[in-house]
C-alpha positions as a printed Julia matrix, in Angstrom:
78×3 Matrix{Float64}:
  0.0    0.0    0.0
  1.36   3.41  -0.97
  1.04   6.24   1.5
  0.89   9.86   0.35
  1.73  12.01   3.38
  2.04  15.22   1.38
 -1.37  14.86  -0.22
 -2.92  13.9    3.13
 -1.36  16.91   4.88
 -2.41  19.28   2.11
 -6.0   17.96   2.12
 -6.13  18.37   5.91
 -4.79  21.95   5.74
 -1.45  21.17   7.42
  1.72  23.08   6.57
  4.21  20.46   7.79
  4.68  16.73   8.28
  6.63  15.5   11.35
  7.53  11.82  10.86
  9.92   9.71  12.86
 13.15   9.03  10.98
 12.37   5.31  10.61
  8.95   6.04   9.06
 10.2    8.2    6.19
 11.47   7.34   2.74
 12.39   9.34  -0.34
  8.96   8.76  -1.89
  7.24  10.32   1.14
  9.59  13.31   0.98
  8.92  13.73  -2.74
  5.14  13.61  -2.13
  5.43  16.26   0.57
  7.56  18.52  -1.62
  5.15  18.14  -4.55
  2.31  19.24  -2.27
  4.16  22.17  -0.64
  4.45  20.47   2.75
  7.52  21.05   4.97
  9.16  17.95   6.46
 10.55  18.08  10.03
 11.96  14.68  11.02
 12.57  13.32  14.52
 14.69  11.82  16.25
 17.76  11.85  13.99
 20.76  10.7   16.03
 22.74   9.11  13.22
 24.81  11.36  10.96
 24.33   9.0    7.99
 20.58   9.4    8.4
 21.03  13.17   8.66
 22.96  13.15   5.38
 20.26  11.08   3.68
 17.51  13.42   4.9
 19.42  16.47   3.72
 19.95  14.86   0.32
 16.22  14.13   0.12
 15.41  17.79   0.87
 13.94  17.58   4.36
 13.51  20.94   6.06
 14.5   20.19   9.64
 15.74  17.41  11.89
 15.24  17.0   15.61
 18.1   15.25  17.4
 19.29  14.34  20.87
 22.78  15.44  19.81
 22.51  19.01  18.44
 26.23  19.71  18.89
 27.18  16.69  16.76
 24.6   17.58  14.11
 25.8   21.19  13.98
 29.43  20.08  13.66
 28.41  17.72  10.85
 26.54  20.51   9.03
 29.46  22.93   9.37
 31.91  20.3    8.08
 29.63  19.59   5.11
 29.53  23.29   4.21
 33.31  23.4    3.73
């Protein structure tokens, strides 16, 4: 069964989707983006997952390790 979180959120009048990191895939991100829905993912404690979410175009990530995530982002900008 295919799930369309972006279409669901848009139909319900939501501006953002807040999935857990294990519940999200690139297809869900694409559906959200196509429907103008922001994607704020939780709880991203793995830097490989953070990289994948950034590559997919997610808008925000909630983590238990903000210092590590910030260091990773700064290193990626270089």
